[in-house]
N, C-alpha and C positions, 0 to 999 in steps of 0.2 A: 307505438311510441307516443307518450304524453307530449303536449306542447308546453315547453318550460318558459313561460312569459311571466312578467311582473315580479312582485317580491316573493321569494321562496320561502316556504315553511321548512322546518327541520325534516319533515316527511318527504317533501319534494326534494330536498338535497339528497337524502338517502336514496331516493329513486333514481336520481341522476347519476349518482356514483355507481349504482347497480347496472343501469342501462348502458352506460358509456364506459369503455375501457379507459384506463388512465393514459393520458397522452404522454406523460413522461415517465419512463422506467430507468432504473439504475442499471446501466450497462457497464459491466467489468471486462477489462482487457488484461490479458496475461501476455506480457510483451517479452519475447525472447526467453531463453533458457539454456541451461547446459546439462547434459547427462553424461557423466564420465569426463571426458575432455572435449574441448571446443564448444562452440555455441550454435544456436539455430536461429533461423530467420523468422520462424512461425509465430504468429500471434494469434491467440484464441479469444472468444468472447462469449459471455452469457449474461442474462438478465438476473440480478440478485433477488428480485421479488419472487421468482419462480424457481423451483428446483428443476434440475435436468442437466444433461450433458452440455459441455461447451462446443462451439462450432468455430471453424476457421474464419478469421477476420481478414488476414493478409499478411504481408511480409515486410520485415525490415531490409535495408539495403545490404546488409551483410550479417553473418552469423554473429550472435551476441550472447554472452552469459553474464550473470551478475548485474543485469540491467536495474537501474533505478527508475521507477515509473511514477508519474503523478498526473492528475487530470483536472481540467476545468470542466464546465458543462459542455464544451465543444471540442477541445483538443486533449489528447493523451500524449505526454511527453515521455520519452525514454532517454535516460542519460547513460553514457558509456556504451554507445553502440559499436560493436566490433570488439568487444573485450576490453582491456585496459586501453582506453582511447578518450579523446576529448569531444567525440561527437554526440550531439543531441539531435534526435529525430522525433517527428510527431505523426499522429494519426488524427483524422477527423472522426470523432467517436460515433456520431449517428449514422455514418455510412460504413461500408467496408471497403477495404483496398489497402494498398501498400503505403509504407511511411514516406514522409518528405522531410529534407533537411531542415533543421531549425537553427542550429548555430553550434558553437563550441563552447566548452568549458575552459577554465584557466589552465588546466594541464590534464594530460592523459590520466585517467583515473577509473576506478570501479569500486563498487560496494559502498556507495553513499547511502544515507537515509534521506528521503525526500519528503517535505510537507509542503502544504499550500493553504491560502485562504480563499481559493477559487480564482484569484487574480494573479498572484505572485507565487512562484514555485522557488523553494529553497532547498539546495542539495547540501548536506552536512557530512564532513568527515570523508572516509573513503581511503583508498590505497593508491598512492602516487609513486610507486617504487618502495615506499614505506607508508605506514599509516599517517594521516594528515588531521589537523584541527581546522582546516579550511571550511567556511561556509560561503556559498555563492548563490546568486538568485538570477531569475528571469522573469519578465513579464509574459505570461503565457500567450496573451492575444497577439503578441508582436515577436516575430522571429528575430533572433539575434544572439549574441554571445552573453555570457554570464558577467555579472557584476559582483564585486566583493560585498559580502553581508557582515561578516565578523568572524569569531572564532569560538569553537568548543573549548571547554576547560582543559582538554588534553586530546592527544591524537587518538582517533577511534575509526574503526570501520565496522561494517555489519551491525550497526545500531538499528534498532526497531523504532519507526516513526508513528506519531499519532497527531492528529491536528484538529482544532476547532476553527471558527471564523476568525479568531484573533491569535491563538497560541499554536506553536509547533512544538512537540516534545520528542526528544531522542532518548531511547532507552537501551541500556546495556552495550555490548559491543566488544571491541578489541580487548584481549587479555581477560575476557570473562568478568567484566565489571557489573555491579548492580546500580550504578549511577544512572539517574534520570535527570535531564536538564531541559530547559525550554527557552524559547524566543518569543517575542511578539512579532508576528510575521510582517505587519505593515511597516515596521521600523527597520533600521539596521543596527547591529551591535552584537556583543558577545552574549553567550548563554547565561542564564540564571539557574540555580540549583532547584530541582523540583521534589526530589525525594529519591527513594530506593526501590528497586525491585525485591522480590522475596529472596533471590539468590543472585550471586554474580553469574552472569550467563551471556551467551552470544548465539548467533544464527537462529533467532527467533522472528516471527512475523509481527508487524505493526498493523493497526487498523483502528476500527471503532467508528463512532459518530461524533457529532459536535459536542456531546456531552461526556461520553466515555471513551477513553483509549483502551484498546485490547491488544495484549501481547500473548502470542500463542507458540507453544513448542520452544525448546531451548536445548543448548549444549553446555555442559559444564563438567570439567574433570574427567573427560573421556567417556561420558554418558549422555544420553538424551532423554527428554522429558516429554510428556503429553499435556503438561500443565498449561492453563489459560490464566492469565492475570489481567486485572483492569485498574484504571485509575479514573478519577473524575478530573477532566482536563482543566477547569476553572479553579480548582483547589489543589494547591501543591500538597504533597504528602506521598506516603509509601503506597505501593501496589498492593491489592487484595486478591485473594484467590477467587476465581470465577468458576472453574470447572476443568474438564479434561477434553482434549481432542479424541478422535476415535482411535488414534494410535500414536505412539510417541514418534515425533518427527522433528527434523531440523532443516534449515534452508527453505523454510515455508514461505509462500507468499500470502499477503493478506490485505483486505480492503473492506469497507463497510459503508452502508447507506444508513438512512435514519434508524432502521429497526434491526437490520441483520448484518453480521460480520462473516465473511467467508474466509477460509484458508485453503491454499491451493498448493498441490504438489509437495515436494520435498523428499528427504531421504529417511528411511525407517531403519530400525536397529540392525537388520540383516545386511544393510548396505545398499540395498535396492532403492531406486528412485520410483515414485509412484505418480499416478494421474489423479489422485484423490482430491475432491472438493468437499470440505466440511462447512457447516454453518451453525452459528449461534444466534439467539435472539439477544440483542445488546442490553435491553432494559431489564432483563432478568439475570439470574446466575444459574448455571447448570452445564451439563456436558453437551458437547457438539453432536450434531446429526449428520447423516450422509446427505450431500447435496446432489452430486453427480460426478462425472469425470471429465477431465480435459481430453483433448484429441490425442495426446501422447503424454508420456511421462515428463515431469517437469522437476528441474533441480536447480540448486544455487539461485533460487528466486526469492530471497528473503524480502526484497522490495520491488518486485517486478509486476505487481498487480495493482490496478487503480480503477476508479470508476468515476462516471460523470456526475453523479448526485453529490459528490464532495461531502460525504458524511451526512447527507440528509438535508443540506441546505436548499 
């Protein structure tokens, strides 16, 4: 091994990157799920930089479905633990083990869309007996209850989220809408119009990196699609076609690091739930490739996947 002292040339920098493994890898967590009825406590994890199957991470305190997950570099939060509930729990991402209580939401809810700027997590919409326009936030480093953030333009659940360091975007959702809206995460207040998806839809995954938001799979008028769409988060406007998933799926979980976006689980046209993980390279366009498999089939996970690289930050 060379002795890396003094001022490094580009050649030395390249040798360093070859000789030493990256200290930081993007660890994705798949928190809870439901297949058929009821929820599970299982949480899976995998590294986004490498392809391969997921492994067991630990367990939630109780079975959960339709979990809304978001992560900082150290903590992964799950909202609505226990089904339609107000419970928030968290995992320490770089270890494995079971979840710890974080705090409570304003009301028992499920199917929110969650975004963050690595410090603050915002949960938008959801179902509280009926769909809501409520947005609420927590500071991820400090356990505690949510605080009011503002409101969506209308009641929505199952919207797909994407975020950069400054903006959070909510796409689609209740009643198969094509509306996209955004917030400035560091402030509080109501949403602003962003643009439109290609079609009115719901039950699709959100993800991407700090530049592009990725929305994959969708349900509309009784049919599901394998379509992947993208936006440039810094620029308002309509979504563009990216490519296709390996199969048409709904209720898919999604998350991304600086270079890759992964989509996890979901339900296919036959009605079966799957353990599939797909991936795309965010900076290009094209179809998804097989990544590996979860430890079990995953369903109702439209926002149940998060990772600690926060979109490549």
